C-alpha positions in Angstrom: 0.0 0.0 0.0 1.5 3.3 -1.0 2.2 5.9 1.6 -0.5 8.6 1.9 2.0 11.2 0.6 3.3 9.7 -2.7 2.8 7.6 -5.8 -0.5 9.1 -6.9 -0.9 12.4 -5.0 1.0 14.3 -2.3 -0.6 16.1 0.6 1.6 19.2 1.1 1.4 21.7 3.9 0.2 25.2 3.0 3.8 26.4 3.4 5.2 23.7 1.2 2.6 24.4 -1.5 3.0 28.2 -1.4 6.8 27.9 -1.5 6.7 25.6 -4.6 4.1 27.7 -6.4 6.0 30.9 -5.7 9.2 29.4 -7.2 7.2 28.2 -10.3 5.6 31.6 -10.7 9.1 33.2 -10.8 10.3 30.6 -13.3 7.3 31.2 -15.5 8.1 34.9 -15.4 11.7 34.2 -16.4 10.5 32.1 -19.3 8.1 34.9 -20.5 11.0 37.3 -20.2 13.2 35.2 -22.4 10.4 34.9 -24.9 10.1 38.7 -24.9 13.8 39.0 -25.5 13.6 36.7 -28.5 10.6 38.6 -29.8 12.6 41.9 -29.5 15.7 40.4 -31.2 17.8 40.8 -28.1 21.5 40.0 -28.2 22.2 36.2 -28.1 24.5 36.4 -25.1 21.9 38.4 -23.1 19.3 35.7 -23.9 21.7 32.9 -22.9 22.4 34.5 -19.6 18.7 34.6 -18.8 18.3 31.0 -20.0 21.1 30.0 -17.6 19.3 31.8 -14.8 16.0 30.0 -15.6 17.9 26.7 -15.6 19.4 27.5 -12.2 15.9 28.3 -10.9 14.5 25.0 -12.2 17.4 23.1 -10.6 16.7 24.9 -7.3 13.0 23.9 -7.6 14.0 20.3 -8.3 16.3 20.3 -5.3 13.6 21.7 -3.0 11.0 19.1 -4.2 13.5 16.2 -4.0 14.5 17.1 -0.5 10.8 17.4 0.6 10.1 14.0 -1.1 13.0 12.3 0.8 12.0 13.9 4.1 8.4 12.8 3.8 7.5 10.1 1.3 10.8 8.1 1.3 11.2 8.4 5.1 7.7 7.2 5.7 7.8 4.4 3.2 11.1 3.0 4.6 9.6 3.2 8.1 6.6 1.2 6.8 8.9 -1.4 5.3 8.5 -0.4 1.7 12.1 -0.8 0.6 11.1 -0.5 -3.1 10.9 3.3 -2.5 14.7 3.4 -2.3 14.9 1.8 -5.8 12.4 4.4 -7.1 14.5 7.2 -5.6 17.7 5.8 -7.2 16.0 5.5 -10.6 14.7 9.1 -10.2 18.2 10.4 -9.3 19.6 8.7 -12.4 17.0 10.5 -14.5 17.8 13.8 -12.9 21.6 13.4 -13.3 21.5 12.8 -17.1 
């Protein structure tokens, strides 16, 4: 039986939810800004710098989400004897590190 926090849905605290949504809103704004730069024929290097910033923001989002997943879902599943969660985490890390 999956833990109540993972595999299909994840119950997040209001703080966790708001923090993630705030990060995503900022990333979305960065992407819109990059699009605007392309539409205005901005200099390539200036666009690339903004792309690097957006990539860094997405990486920070992933790290935040992964850390939260380990502290909640993985921890609870291991405590409940669901060792397959470790394999799922390892597979996910492999995908993230491509």
